[in-house]
N, C-alpha and C positions, 0 to 999 in steps of 0.2 A: 856504733858502739853505744852501750847503755850503762850509765851508772844506775845503782838500785838503792831503794830505801832499805836500810839495814833492818827495819822492823818487819817489813812485808815482802821484800824481794821484788817489789814492783819497780819497773823502769822509771827513772826520773829524768833521764837525759837522752836526747838523740843528737849525736854530734859527729863531726868529721874527725874529731880528735886532734892531737898535735899540741904544740906549745900554745901559750896564751896569745902570743903574737900571730901564730899561724891561724888559730881559730878566729881572731879578730879580723885578720886579713880576708879570710873566707867569708865572714859575715858582711864585711864592707863590700866585697865584690858582689855578693848576692844582692844587697840592697841598692848598689849602684845600678844594677840591671833592672830590678823590678819596681823600684821607687814606690814603696808601700806607705800609706794605704791608698794614695790617689784621692779621688773624690767619691765618697760613699754616703748613703743616707744614714741618719742617726738610728741607733739601736736603743733598746730599753735602758741599758747601763748608761748610755750617753744622756738620755733624758733625765735620769735620776741624778747624775753628776751635775747637769746644768742647773737644776734646782738648788743643789747644795752649794755650788760655786757662787750662784747669785746671792744667796743668803750670807755666805762668808765674805764676799766682797762688800756687800752692804754694811755689815757689821764693822769691817776694818775701816771703811771710809768714814763711818760715824765716829770712829776713834781718831780721825784726822790723819790717817795713814795714806801715803801715796803708794797704792798697791802695785807691787812688782811681781810678775808671774814668770816662772821658768817652766818650759815644756822640755823635759829631758828625754831625748829619743823621739823627737817630733816627727820624723819621717818627712813627708811632703807638706806638713804643716797644716793639714785641714782643720785639726782641732784648734790650734793657735789662731789661725786666720778667722775662723768662725767666731771665736770668743773675742778677738780684737775688734771685730765689726760690731758686736753686741755690747761691748764694754769699752767705749772710746776713752774713758778716763783712767783706764788701767794700762800699764806698760807690760808688754809681752816679749819674752826672748825664747826662741826655739833653738835647740842644738841637736845635732844628729851626726852619726858616723858617715853617712852617705852624702858625698858632695853633690851628686845629681839630684837627690831628694831636696837638699837645701836650695839648690838653684831653682828648682820648681817652686819651692815655698816662697823664695824671693820674688819670683814672677807673680805669685798670688798677691804679695804686698803691693806691687806696682799696679796690677790689674784692678785692685779694689781701692786704691788710694789710701792705704792705711799708714798713718804716721806713727802708730803706737806699737808696731810689731817689727822685730828684727830677727834674723836667723844667721847662725854660724855653724860651720862644721866643727864637731868636737867629739873626741873619744871619751866616753864616760869612765874609762879606766884611768884617765889622767885627771888630776885636780882641775876644777873649773875656775877660770879667771872670772872675777866679779868685782864690781866697785863696792857693793854693799849687799847684805843678805837679801834673799827673796822672801816675800810674804807668803806666796803659794807656789808649790812645785807640783807639776803633773808628771807622772811617769807611767804611761799606758802601754803595756805590751812590749816594753823594751828591755827591762831588767833581765828577763828570762832568756834573752838572746846574747847576753854578754858572756865573755870568757871567764869572768870572776865576779859573781854577784856581790860578794862581800865588799870588794874594792869599789865597785860601781856605786853601790848604795851608800857606802861611806863618803864618797866624793859628793854625791847628791846631798846627803844630810849636812855636809859641811857648809853648804851655801844656803841652808834654810834658816831663817831668822828664829830666834828663841821663842817668839810668840806666833810663829808661822804654822801653816798646815800643809801637809803633803797628801796627794791622792796617788795611790799605787794600785795598778791592775796587773795581775800576773796569772799564769796558768796553774790549775790545780791538778795534782798527780792522780788522785783517786777518780775524779770524774773524767779525766782525759786519758786514762789508762788504755782503753781499747783503741783510741785514736793513735797513741804512740805505737801500739802493735801494728796498726795499719800502715804507719809511716815506715816501719821496719820492713814490712812485706813489700811495699811499693819500692823501697830502696833496693831490695833484692831483685825485683823484676826489672828495674832500670839497670842494675849492674849486670844482668844476664846478657844485655845487648845495648850498650851505651848509645845515647842519642843526644843530639843538640836540642831536640824539642821535648824535653822532659815534661813540660806542662801538658802537652798533648797526651802523653802516656798517663799522666796523673788524672787528666779529665776522663780518659777512658776507664781508668781504675775506679773513679767515683761512680761512673755510670754502669759499669759492668761487673764489678767484684761483689759477689754476694747479692743479697736482696736488699738494696738501698743501704748496704752496710756502712759505707763511708759517711754518708749524711747522718745516719742514725747514731753511729758511734761517736761522731764529732759533736753533734748538736742535741742529741737525746730528744726530749719532748719538744724542743724547739725546731726539730727537723722539718716539721710540717708548716712552719711559718713562711708564708710566700715571700716576704722580704728577704729572709736569710737564704731561702732557696735560690734567689737570684745571684747570690755570691758564687754559686757553683759554676756560673758561666764567666766569671771574672778571672782572667789569667793571673792578675796580680794577687788576688786573694788565694787562688789555688796554689800558687807558688809559695806564698807565705805560710799557708797552713800545712802543706804536704811535702814541701821540698826544702824547708829551711835547714841550713847546714849545722846550726847549733841552737838547741832549744832545751830548756829545763822545764819540768813540771814540778811545782813545789807542793809540799805538805805544810801544815801549820807548825810542825816541829822545826822545819827548815826556816819558815818565816820568822818564828820567834828568835831563832839563833841569829838571823840577819838583822833583826831590829836591835837585839842586844849589842851586837858588834858595831852598829851604826849610831847608837845613841838615840834611838827613836822609840816612841811609845805608840801603841795602837789606840786611837780614840774611838774608832767605829769600824766594825766589819759590816760594810754596807750590804744590805739584802739578807743577812743572816738573822735568825731569830735572836732576840735579846736574851732569852733563857730557853735552852733546849730541853729543860726538865719536863716540859709539857709533852715532849715526844717520848719520854721514858714512862710508860704507862703502868708503873707499879710503884708502890711506896718504897719498897726495898731498893729498887734501882735509883730512884730519886734520892734516897738517903745516902747512898754510896756516892752519887754524883756530887752532892753538896759537901762531901768530905774532901773533895779534890781541891787543889790550889786553882787560882784563876787561870793560870797557863794550862793546867791539865784539863780544865773545863773547855777551853778553846780547842785543844787537841781532840777532846771527846766530841765536840760539835763537828769538827772536821771529819772524824771517822764516821759519824752518824749521817751527815748530810752528803758527803762525798762530792763536793762541788767541782765543776770543771774549770772554775776561775775564782780568784779572790779579788774583791774590790774593797780596798782599805783606805781609811782616812787616818793619817799619822801626824804626830807632833814630836817636838824635841823633848827629850828627858830633861829634867831640871839639872842644870849644870852640864848638859850634854854638848 
């Protein structure tokens, strides 16, 4: 089933449907089985994040803060474990819906002898228990799989300190549009003759549907990247990208509504131009662009760039 953007008619959601509890149970079952992301090499977004995270931690420690980090939707904990090893003076907590993923993360703690990382099973749709607010929160690729993004983001925001920062990574509807259609097609093919090995069918779909269609539609210009191409042989990655039972693709209109309801401000849209007026190559278009509100300018940037993902740095609104 697909929800649509009321402005464009584009699909925003690929979902099994049902009640919030049913969807959450389906997502939990899915990630109990595939334990995403496993162990994978760093991508460009990860390298950019690491530099920003390093600078942020350094600044906070100079202010005398004992930095506490929450990884909301940590999966198997690869990000948390990697950061905990690199930043031994920082305390890390990872939470995830999948018990099997959390157990795998705990094994990583023991294997690497990390004293500064702990993991718990937790549903982001429920308020998070915490002793005191977190200084930094990470939410990478998790929010768009929850049954209620407003509730989940509100619960995450509630445990962010007033002077804290949050990194949010979510899918973009415009750049991911063709991939959503491919997911719908694959679901139809799987429904025609149900099988216990859906990953094998998905892998054949990637290899044999159209002319490199699945890779091109999912990764765009990055589809030629040898590192990313290796993911197409990874059963866990294939399942997460092509078989996920509940997935939203967001637009900036949706993001702004989520931030408003959660008491959050956007501090930086990482990777986006600071001023897209340079891409509007006429004085008249630029004049009209500058007449827009700041929110409208962000939406205009979204419509112009059509990103497949958003990587955002957020903070608490004053009094939020």
